[in-house]
C-alpha positions as CSV (number, residue, x, y, z in Angstrom):
1,X,117.7,92.7,92.3
2,X,117.7,91.9,88.5
3,X,117.7,94.5,87.4
4,X,117.9,96.1,86.9
5,X,112.9,101.7,85.7
6,X,105.7,116.9,76.3
7,X,102.9,117.8,78.1
8,X,103.3,121.4,77.8
9,X,101.1,124.2,78.8
10,X,97.9,122.5,77.3
11,X,98.6,119.5,79.2
12,X,96.8,121.0,82.0
13,X,93.6,120.8,80.4
14,X,94.2,117.1,79.5
15,X,94.6,115.9,82.8
16,X,92.2,117.7,84.5
17,X,90.0,116.0,82.2
18,X,91.1,112.1,82.9
19,X,88.0,110.2,84.2
20,X,87.7,110.4,87.6
21,X,85.0,107.9,87.3
22,X,84.7,105.2,90.0
23,X,82.8,102.7,91.5
24,X,84.1,103.9,94.8
25,X,82.1,106.9,95.1
26,X,81.3,107.2,99.0
27,X,85.5,108.3,99.4
28,X,85.5,111.0,101.9
29,X,86.8,114.3,100.9
30,X,90.4,114.7,100.4
31,X,92.8,117.3,102.5
32,X,94.5,118.8,99.4
33,X,97.4,116.7,99.9
34,X,98.9,113.4,98.4
35,X,102.3,111.5,100.2
36,X,103.8,109.0,97.4
37,X,106.6,106.5,98.3
38,X,108.8,104.7,95.8
39,X,112.0,103.4,95.0
40,X,112.9,105.3,91.7
41,X,116.3,106.3,91.0
42,X,116.7,110.3,91.5
43,X,116.1,111.4,87.5
44,X,113.2,109.2,87.5
45,X,112.2,110.6,90.9
46,X,112.6,114.1,89.2
47,X,110.5,113.4,86.4
48,X,107.4,111.4,88.2
49,X,107.4,114.6,90.5
50,X,107.5,117.0,87.3
51,X,104.2,115.0,86.1
52,X,102.9,114.7,89.2
53,X,103.0,118.5,90.1
54,X,101.0,119.6,86.5
55,X,98.3,117.3,87.3
56,X,98.3,118.5,91.0
57,X,98.3,122.2,89.7
58,X,95.5,121.2,87.3
59,X,92.9,119.2,90.4
60,X,94.1,121.4,93.0
61,X,96.2,118.8,95.0
62,X,99.7,118.9,96.0
63,X,101.4,115.5,95.6
64,X,104.8,114.7,96.9
65,X,106.7,111.9,95.9
66,X,109.4,110.8,98.2
67,X,112.3,107.7,96.8
68,X,113.2,105.4,99.5
69,X,116.9,104.2,99.5
70,X,116.1,101.1,100.7
71,X,112.5,101.0,99.3
72,X,111.6,97.2,100.5
73,X,112.9,97.8,104.5
74,X,112.2,101.5,104.8
75,X,108.3,100.7,103.5
76,X,108.1,97.7,106.2
77,X,109.2,100.4,108.7
78,X,106.9,102.6,108.0
79,X,103.9,100.1,108.4
80,X,105.1,99.7,111.5
81,X,105.5,102.5,112.6
82,X,101.9,103.7,111.7
83,X,104.0,106.5,109.6
84,X,102.9,105.5,105.6
85,X,102.5,107.3,102.7
86,X,99.3,107.7,100.8
87,X,100.1,105.6,98.1
88,X,103.3,103.4,97.8
89,X,104.8,102.0,94.2
90,X,106.5,98.4,95.1
91,X,109.5,97.4,93.0
92,X,108.1,93.7,93.1
93,X,104.8,92.4,93.5
94,X,106.1,89.7,96.1
95,X,106.8,92.4,98.3
96,X,103.5,94.1,98.2
97,X,101.5,90.8,98.2
98,X,102.8,90.5,101.6
99,X,101.4,93.9,103.1
100,X,97.9,93.1,101.5
101,X,96.9,93.6,105.3
102,X,97.9,96.6,105.3
103,X,96.7,97.8,102.3
104,X,93.3,98.9,100.4
105,X,92.1,96.5,97.4
106,X,92.2,99.1,95.1
107,X,88.7,98.3,93.9
108,X,87.4,99.9,96.8
109,X,89.1,103.2,96.0
110,X,89.2,103.1,92.1
111,X,87.4,101.9,89.3
112,X,89.5,99.3,88.1
113,X,87.9,98.1,84.8
114,X,89.3,101.1,82.0
115,X,92.6,101.0,83.5
116,X,92.9,97.0,83.6
117,X,91.0,97.0,79.4
118,X,94.4,99.1,78.7
119,X,97.3,97.0,80.5
120,X,98.8,94.3,78.8
121,X,97.7,91.3,79.5
122,X,99.5,89.6,83.0
123,X,99.7,93.3,84.4
124,X,96.1,93.6,85.1
125,X,95.9,90.6,88.2
126,X,99.4,90.6,89.1
127,X,99.4,91.6,92.6
128,X,96.3,89.6,93.1
129,X,95.4,88.4,96.5
130,X,92.2,86.2,97.7
131,X,90.7,87.6,94.4
132,X,91.1,90.8,94.8
133,X,93.7,93.2,93.3
134,X,95.7,95.3,95.7
135,X,98.4,96.7,92.8
136,X,98.5,98.6,89.2
137,X,101.7,98.8,87.0
138,X,103.1,103.0,87.2
139,X,106.0,102.3,85.3
140,X,107.7,98.9,83.5
141,X,110.9,97.4,82.1
142,X,111.3,94.7,79.6
143,X,113.7,91.8,78.9
144,X,112.7,90.1,76.0
145,X,115.2,92.0,73.8
146,X,117.9,91.2,71.6
147,X,120.6,93.4,71.2
148,X,122.9,93.2,67.4
149,X,125.4,95.0,66.0
150,X,123.8,96.9,62.5
151,X,126.8,97.1,61.2
152,X,128.7,93.6,61.9
153,X,125.5,92.5,60.5
154,X,125.6,94.5,57.6
155,X,128.8,93.3,56.6
156,X,128.4,89.8,56.9
157,X,125.1,89.9,55.3
158,X,122.6,89.1,57.9
159,X,119.1,90.4,58.3
160,X,116.9,90.9,61.6
161,X,114.8,87.9,62.1
162,X,111.5,87.8,62.9
163,X,110.5,84.6,63.6
164,X,112.2,81.6,65.8
165,X,112.4,79.7,62.5
166,X,114.4,82.6,61.2
167,X,116.7,83.0,64.4
168,X,117.4,79.4,64.0
169,X,118.5,79.6,60.2
170,X,120.8,82.6,61.5
171,X,122.0,81.0,63.6
172,X,123.4,78.1,61.7
173,X,124.2,80.7,58.6
174,X,127.0,82.4,61.5
175,X,128.3,78.8,62.4
176,X,129.0,77.7,58.9
177,X,130.0,81.2,57.7
178,X,132.4,81.0,60.6
179,X,132.1,84.6,61.6
180,X,131.7,84.4,64.9
181,X,129.6,82.6,67.5
182,X,125.5,83.3,67.1
183,X,125.6,84.5,71.1
184,X,126.6,86.7,73.8
185,X,125.7,84.7,76.8
186,X,127.4,85.3,80.0
187,X,125.9,84.5,83.6
188,X,128.4,85.4,85.9
189,X,127.3,87.7,88.7
190,X,129.5,87.7,92.0
191,X,127.1,86.1,94.5
192,X,124.4,86.3,92.3
193,X,125.6,84.1,89.4
194,X,123.1,82.3,87.4
195,X,120.5,85.1,87.3
196,X,120.6,85.8,83.7
197,X,119.9,82.0,82.9
198,X,116.3,82.2,85.0
199,X,115.4,85.0,82.6
200,X,116.2,83.1,79.4
201,X,113.9,80.0,81.4
202,X,111.3,82.3,82.2
203,X,110.8,83.6,78.4
204,X,110.0,80.1,77.2
205,X,107.9,79.1,80.0
206,X,105.6,81.7,79.3
207,X,105.9,81.7,76.0
208,X,105.2,77.7,75.4
209,X,102.8,77.6,78.4
210,X,100.8,81.0,78.6
211,X,100.3,83.3,82.2
212,X,98.3,80.9,83.8
213,X,100.9,78.2,83.8
214,X,104.2,80.6,84.4
215,X,101.9,81.7,87.6
216,X,101.2,77.8,89.0
217,X,105.1,77.6,88.0
218,X,105.8,80.5,90.3
219,X,103.9,79.5,93.1
220,X,105.2,75.6,92.9
221,X,102.1,74.4,91.5
222,X,103.9,73.2,88.6
223,X,107.3,71.7,89.1
224,X,110.2,72.5,87.4
225,X,110.4,68.8,86.3
226,X,107.4,68.9,85.1
227,X,107.0,68.3,81.2
228,X,106.5,72.0,80.6
229,X,109.0,73.8,82.2
230,X,111.5,70.5,80.6
231,X,110.3,72.3,77.1
232,X,111.6,75.0,78.0
233,X,114.7,73.9,79.4
234,X,115.4,72.2,76.2
235,X,114.8,75.2,73.8
236,X,117.2,76.9,75.8
237,X,120.0,74.0,75.4
238,X,118.9,74.1,71.8
239,X,119.4,77.7,71.5
240,X,122.3,78.2,73.7
241,X,124.3,75.2,75.0
242,X,124.3,73.3,71.9
243,X,128.0,73.2,70.1
244,X,129.2,76.5,68.5
245,X,126.4,78.5,70.0
246,X,128.1,80.5,72.2
247,X,132.1,81.0,72.6
248,X,133.5,78.2,75.0
249,X,129.8,76.8,75.3
250,X,128.4,76.9,78.9
251,X,131.3,76.6,80.8
252,X,132.4,79.5,79.4
253,X,129.2,81.0,80.2
254,X,129.2,80.0,83.9
255,X,132.1,82.4,84.5
256,X,131.6,84.8,81.9
257,X,130.1,88.6,83.3
258,X,127.0,88.7,82.1
259,X,127.4,92.6,81.5
260,X,130.4,91.6,79.1
261,X,128.9,93.1,75.9
262,X,132.8,93.6,74.0
263,X,132.1,91.1,71.8
264,X,129.1,92.1,70.4
265,X,130.8,95.0,69.2
266,X,134.2,93.1,67.7
267,X,135.1,92.6,64.1
268,X,137.8,90.4,64.1
269,X,135.7,87.3,64.1
270,X,135.7,83.7,65.9
271,X,139.7,84.7,66.8
272,X,138.6,87.4,68.7
273,X,135.6,85.8,70.1
274,X,133.2,88.1,67.9
275,X,129.3,87.0,68.5
276,X,126.4,88.8,66.9
277,X,123.7,88.7,69.5
278,X,122.7,89.3,72.9
279,X,119.5,88.3,75.1
280,X,119.3,90.7,77.7
281,X,117.4,93.7,79.2
282,X,116.9,97.0,78.4
283,X,119.4,98.2,81.3
284,X,122.1,96.2,79.2
285,X,122.9,99.5,77.3
286,X,124.1,101.3,80.3
287,X,127.0,98.2,79.9
288,X,128.6,98.9,76.4
289,X,131.6,100.5,75.7
290,X,131.5,104.0,76.1
291,X,132.2,105.0,72.4
292,X,129.0,102.9,71.9
293,X,127.2,104.7,74.7
294,X,128.0,107.7,73.2
295,X,126.7,106.7,69.8
296,X,123.4,106.1,71.3
297,X,123.1,108.7,73.5
298,X,123.5,110.8,70.1
299,X,120.7,108.9,68.0
300,X,123.3,106.6,66.2
301,X,122.6,102.9,66.0
302,X,124.8,102.3,63.8
303,X,126.7,99.9,66.0
304,X,123.8,99.3,68.3
305,X,120.4,98.5,68.1
306,X,117.6,95.8,69.1
307,X,114.8,93.5,67.9
308,X,112.1,91.3,70.3
309,X,113.5,87.8,70.9
310,X,110.7,85.9,68.6
311,X,108.8,83.2,70.1
312,X,109.1,79.5,69.1
313,X,106.9,78.3,66.3
314,X,103.0,77.6,67.9
315,X,103.9,79.3,70.8
316,X,102.4,82.8,72.4
317,X,104.5,85.9,72.4
318,X,105.1,87.0,75.8
319,X,107.2,89.5,77.6
320,X,109.3,89.1,80.3
321,X,109.8,91.8,82.4
322,X,109.4,94.2,85.8
323,X,107.9,97.3,86.4
324,X,106.9,99.1,89.9
325,X,103.2,98.6,91.1
326,X,100.6,101.3,93.0
327,X,99.0,100.1,96.0
328,X,97.0,102.5,98.3
329,X,97.3,102.6,102.0
330,X,94.6,105.0,102.2
331,X,91.5,106.5,100.7
332,X,90.0,109.7,99.8
333,X,88.9,112.1,96.8
334,X,92.5,113.2,96.2
335,X,93.7,109.8,96.8
336,X,91.2,108.6,94.2
337,X,92.0,111.0,91.7
338,X,96.0,110.5,91.8
339,X,95.7,107.0,91.9
340,X,93.5,107.4,88.5
341,X,95.9,109.0,86.8
342,X,99.3,107.3,88.0
343,X,98.0,104.1,87.2
344,X,96.3,105.5,83.3
345,X,98.0,105.5,80.4
346,X,98.6,109.5,80.9
347,X,101.7,108.7,82.9
348,X,105.0,108.5,81.7
349,X,105.6,111.6,79.2
350,X,108.4,113.0,81.2
351,X,109.4,109.9,83.0
352,X,110.1,108.5,79.4
353,X,112.6,111.3,78.4
354,X,114.4,110.7,81.8
355,X,114.8,107.3,80.3
356,X,114.3,103.5,81.8
357,X,110.8,104.3,81.5
358,X,108.3,101.9,79.6
359,X,104.4,101.4,79.5
360,X,102.7,98.4,80.7
361,X,99.4,100.0,79.0
362,X,98.9,99.0,75.0
363,X,97.5,102.3,74.4
364,X,100.7,104.2,75.6
365,X,101.8,107.1,73.0
366,X,105.2,105.5,71.8
367,X,106.1,108.3,70.1
368,X,106.8,109.9,73.5
369,X,109.8,107.4,74.2
370,X,113.1,109.4,73.8
371,X,114.8,108.0,70.8
372,X,114.5,105.0,68.4
373,X,115.4,102.2,70.2
374,X,113.3,102.9,73.0
375,X,111.0,102.9,70.9
376,X,111.6,99.8,69.7
377,X,111.7,98.3,73.3
378,X,108.4,100.2,73.8
379,X,106.5,98.9,71.3
380,X,107.5,95.6,71.7
381,X,106.1,95.9,75.1
382,X,102.9,97.6,74.1
383,X,102.6,94.5,71.1
384,X,103.0,91.4,73.7
385,X,99.9,89.2,73.6
386,X,101.3,88.5,77.9
387,X,103.6,89.7,80.5
388,X,105.1,88.1,82.6
389,X,106.8,89.9,85.9
390,X,110.1,88.1,86.4
391,X,109.6,84.8,87.8
392,X,112.6,84.1,89.8
393,X,111.9,87.2,91.7
394,X,108.7,86.3,92.6
395,X,109.8,83.1,93.9
396,X,110.3,82.6,97.4
397,X,114.3,83.5,98.2
398,X,115.5,79.9,98.8
399,X,113.7,79.0,95.7
400,X,115.2,81.3,94.0
401,X,118.7,80.7,95.0
402,X,119.0,77.2,94.2
403,X,117.4,78.1,90.9
404,X,120.7,80.2,89.9
405,X,122.8,77.9,91.5
406,X,121.2,74.6,90.1
407,X,120.7,76.6,86.8
408,X,124.3,77.4,86.5
409,X,125.9,73.7,87.0
410,X,123.4,72.9,84.4
411,X,125.1,75.4,82.2
412,X,128.0,74.5,83.2
413,X,127.5,70.9,82.2
414,X,127.8,69.8,86.4
415,X,124.0,68.7,86.4
416,X,121.7,67.3,84.2
417,X,118.6,69.5,83.8
418,X,116.4,66.6,85.8
419,X,119.3,66.9,88.3
420,X,119.2,70.8,88.6
421,X,115.3,70.6,88.6
422,X,114.8,68.1,91.7
423,X,117.3,70.6,93.7
424,X,115.2,73.9,92.9
425,X,112.1,71.7,93.4
426,X,113.4,70.8,97.0
427,X,113.1,74.2,98.0
428,X,109.5,74.8,98.0
């Protein structure tokens, strides 16, 4: 649920020239049509279809993209009825992997190596079952971001931190100056209250331990009670739950709506609950006050900008996020061409302009992102040492739900981390 997604006339030649080499040289001839299904919203679906139309025209293929209203449910119905598209885009790798028996290993259709080479590490084997890759990303989003108010920073004489040590020093200075609180950090979200704290935990588990341990944690092979995960919990405690870090501390965090961004744009200091930083996903801009959203739309970043959350000293900078992964139900020469295109760094120019799109490729041209804010987000993704797909969304549903509940009790001071971890581990 977490949220949560310039080719001109001359591009036809470029599209036609996209390398179509593949180990699956024996693919049968196509019939000139390829059907793709996914869960994109209206703007993204239209932009994706436009890119597909250009590629299709250059390659003599009619490509149709259909966006399902409830993708996870709708694709299961299609599979059960035998009425599947040629290619489908899953918003979560777990759902894709659950259907591995109905899908083709991508290596049976395309040459994986050139595509995997340009992906940010962590994306390349995300949808792997029994050693075979069944899905790779078409689009991505990221959460390793800190939003801030440049005008408020400037007024207080603060500078953007580039290291964890600088971030810690900034937190201390904000508290010493009494100008406000270092962090805005609500985790209330109705029945899903607590998901926002899972993002913080995921970030530091990935940074401290790397993608292999991160994946073991998700699979239940590394306990929540382990020293590796406890180290992340200690970092979150230091960052958010220590005195003065958040207005009202953990008790208020547990009841403050995650989308309450107004304090980030306050100017009245502690008396008005002013906070200076908000770590959230790129989607949080939808929750900005209308006046701030209008400024950002107009390219004015005087009151809203972003920087990547620095990794702790000695840790590896990782990116947490999500995305849509393509998998194949069929294999012919047309499907092969289309898959190679949508899985390459050549797709995304029009989706980027429509907003909500980040490429999972290190080699994507960040100049194609529509504004400076999104360019920073895209660059942070491209520069990531590793990528971790939203961990709680990949855990079994019972574990995910307990992570929310126990995490909320931990934040609110109703449980120690050890008690919360034991509750979550018991759900595996």
